[in-house]
C-alpha positions as CSV (number, residue, x, y, z in Angstrom):
1,M,-8.8,-27.2,28.6
2,K,-7.4,-24.9,25.5
3,I,-4.0,-24.2,25.3
4,V,-2.3,-21.6,23.0
5,G,1.0,-21.4,21.9
6,I,2.5,-18.1,20.6
7,S,5.3,-17.8,18.1
8,G,6.4,-14.2,18.4
9,S,8.1,-12.9,15.6
10,I,7.8,-12.7,11.7
11,V,11.2,-14.3,11.1
12,G,13.7,-16.5,12.3
13,S,13.5,-20.2,13.0
14,K,14.6,-20.3,17.0
15,T,11.4,-19.6,18.5
16,R,9.3,-21.4,16.2
17,T,11.4,-24.6,16.4
18,A,11.5,-24.7,20.9
19,M,7.1,-24.1,19.7
20,N,7.3,-27.0,17.3
21,Y,9.0,-29.3,20.5
22,I,6.4,-27.7,23.1
23,S,3.8,-29.4,20.4
24,E,4.8,-32.4,20.0
25,E,5.0,-33.0,24.3
26,I,1.2,-31.9,24.4
27,T,0.7,-34.3,22.0
28,A,2.1,-36.7,24.0
29,K,2.0,-36.3,27.3
30,Y,-1.1,-34.5,27.6
31,P,-3.3,-35.9,24.6
32,E,-6.9,-34.0,26.1
33,V,-5.5,-30.7,26.1
34,D,-6.3,-28.8,22.9
35,F,-3.3,-26.7,21.9
36,S,-2.8,-25.0,18.8
37,I,0.3,-23.1,17.8
38,I,-0.2,-19.0,16.6
39,D,3.2,-18.5,15.0
40,L,2.4,-14.6,14.0
41,A,5.0,-15.2,10.7
42,E,2.0,-17.0,9.1
43,Y,-0.7,-13.9,9.9
44,D,-1.2,-10.2,8.5
45,L,-1.9,-8.9,11.2
46,Q,-3.0,-5.3,12.3
47,F,-1.5,-2.5,13.7
48,S,-3.6,-2.0,17.3
49,D,-5.3,1.4,16.5
50,G,-7.3,1.0,19.9
51,R,-10.9,-0.7,18.9
52,N,-12.2,-3.8,20.6
53,Y,-10.3,-7.1,19.3
54,L,-13.8,-8.3,18.9
55,E,-14.2,-5.6,16.1
56,Y,-10.9,-6.5,14.0
57,E,-11.8,-9.1,10.8
58,G,-9.8,-11.4,9.4
59,D,-6.1,-12.8,10.5
60,T,-6.2,-10.2,13.0
61,G,-9.7,-11.1,14.5
62,F,-8.9,-14.7,14.3
63,V,-5.7,-14.6,16.7
64,T,-6.7,-12.4,19.2
65,T,-10.6,-14.4,19.4
66,E,-8.2,-17.6,19.9
67,I,-6.2,-16.1,22.8
68,M,-9.2,-14.7,24.5
69,E,-10.7,-18.0,24.3
70,A,-7.6,-20.2,25.9
71,D,-7.8,-21.3,29.3
72,A,-3.6,-20.9,28.7
73,I,-0.8,-19.5,26.6
74,I,2.9,-20.3,26.3
75,I,4.7,-17.2,25.0
76,G,7.6,-17.8,22.9
77,T,9.5,-15.0,21.9
78,P,13.1,-14.3,20.2
79,I,14.9,-11.1,21.6
80,F,16.0,-8.1,19.1
81,Q,18.1,-5.7,20.3
82,A,17.2,-6.5,23.7
83,S,13.9,-6.2,23.6
84,I,10.7,-8.6,22.6
85,P,9.9,-8.2,19.0
86,G,7.4,-5.2,17.6
87,T,5.2,-7.8,17.0
88,L,4.0,-9.4,19.5
89,K,4.3,-6.1,21.3
90,N,1.7,-5.2,18.7
91,L,-0.2,-8.3,19.3
92,F,-0.3,-7.2,23.2
93,D,-1.7,-4.3,22.3
94,L,-4.6,-5.5,20.3
95,L,-6.2,-7.4,23.5
96,P,-8.2,-6.4,26.0
97,V,-5.9,-4.5,29.1
98,Q,-7.6,-7.7,31.4
99,A,-6.8,-10.4,28.6
100,F,-5.3,-12.5,30.5
101,R,-7.5,-12.3,33.8
102,D,-7.8,-16.1,34.9
103,K,-5.0,-17.7,32.2
104,V,-2.1,-19.2,33.1
105,V,1.0,-18.1,30.9
106,G,3.9,-20.0,30.3
107,M,6.9,-18.3,28.5
108,F,10.3,-18.9,26.9
109,V,12.8,-17.2,25.3
110,T,15.5,-17.6,22.6
111,A,18.6,-15.4,22.5
112,G,22.1,-14.3,20.9
113,S,23.5,-14.5,24.3
114,A,23.5,-14.9,27.5
115,K,23.6,-11.2,27.7
116,H,19.6,-10.9,27.6
117,Y,18.6,-13.5,30.0
118,L,17.0,-11.0,32.0
119,V,14.7,-9.3,28.8
120,A,11.9,-11.8,30.1
121,E,11.9,-10.4,33.9
122,Q,12.2,-6.9,32.4
123,Q,9.9,-6.5,29.4
124,L,7.5,-9.6,29.2
125,K,6.9,-10.3,33.3
126,P,5.7,-6.5,33.3
127,I,3.1,-6.6,31.1
128,L,2.2,-9.7,31.3
129,S,1.0,-9.0,34.9
130,Y,-0.3,-5.8,33.6
131,M,-2.5,-7.5,31.8
132,K,-4.1,-9.9,34.3
133,A,-2.3,-13.0,34.4
134,Q,-1.4,-15.7,36.4
135,I,2.0,-16.5,35.3
136,V,4.2,-19.5,35.7
137,Q,7.4,-18.5,37.4
138,T,10.1,-19.6,35.7
139,Y,10.4,-19.2,32.2
140,V,13.4,-20.6,29.5
141,F,15.8,-18.7,28.3
142,I,17.5,-20.9,25.0
143,E,20.5,-19.8,23.3
144,E,21.7,-20.1,20.2
145,K,24.4,-22.4,20.9
146,D,21.0,-25.1,22.2
147,F,19.8,-24.9,18.5
148,H,21.8,-27.4,16.3
149,R,19.6,-27.8,13.1
150,K,17.0,-26.9,14.3
151,E,16.6,-29.0,17.2
152,I,17.0,-27.8,20.5
153,V,20.5,-30.3,21.6
154,N,20.7,-29.0,24.9
155,D,19.2,-32.1,27.8
156,D,19.0,-29.0,30.1
157,V,16.5,-27.2,28.2
158,I,14.5,-29.9,27.2
159,F,14.3,-30.9,30.8
160,R,13.5,-27.3,31.4
161,M,10.9,-27.1,28.1
162,E,9.1,-30.2,29.5
163,R,8.9,-28.7,33.4
164,L,7.6,-25.2,31.6
165,L,4.6,-27.7,30.1
166,E,4.2,-29.7,33.2
167,D,3.7,-26.4,35.6
168,T,1.4,-24.4,32.8
169,V,-0.8,-27.6,32.4
170,V,-1.1,-28.1,36.2
171,L,-1.2,-24.7,37.2
172,T,-4.2,-24.4,34.6
173,E,-6.0,-27.5,36.0
174,T,-5.6,-26.0,39.3
175,Y,-6.5,-22.3,38.8
176,Q,-10.0,-24.7,36.8
177,S,-10.5,-26.7,39.8
178,I,-10.2,-22.8,41.9
179,R,-13.1,-21.4,40.0
180,Q,-15.5,-24.3,40.0
181,A,-15.1,-25.1,43.1
182,K,-16.5,-21.0,44.0
183,E,-18.9,-21.2,41.4
184,D,-20.4,-24.4,43.1
185,A,-20.7,-22.5,46.0
186,Y,-23.0,-20.1,44.3
187,D,-25.6,-23.0,44.3
188,F,-27.5,-21.4,41.3
C-alpha cells in the first residue's frame, strides 16, 4: 500500500509538524506501508494551465505522478484567510477531475483559531468529492494552542491523529480487498 502525505503550504511549520507526526506513526505502526511526504514548500510547482498531468516535467510532473500512483492520501493544510492555500488548490487543478477515484483521502487542518473549523467541510471536502475521493469522514482540526516548539502537545489531538491514520489504512485495505474480489470474479 502506498500512502502519500501532502503538506499543503509553502510557508509555516505547523502543518509540516503534524505531517511529521503522521510519518512517525506510520513507520512505527504500519511498517508495510510505503509512505512519503510531499511538502509543497520543497517543490517548485507550475501553475495549472489545463494540460494533462503527464505532460508536466520537473517537480510538477514528479508530484502529480506520485499522487496519481498512491492508494491513499493524507492531506494536511493550514487555513489562510478562511480558506485553503492557493498552493494546495493549484495542486488539485494540476490533477485530472477523477484523480482520487479509488483512493482514500484523510485530512487534517491547522489553524490559528477555532473560527476556521468548518473550512474543511465547506471547501476541502467538496473538492475531494468532486475529484471522486473516498473521504475519511472525520478530519482532525488542530489549533495554534495545540502546538509548542514544533510538537503537538494536546493529547486529544494526538489521539485523533492516530485514529485518522488508522481509519485511512483500514479503509484503504477494505477498498483494495473489495476491488480485488470484484476483479477475481471476472476470472480472466
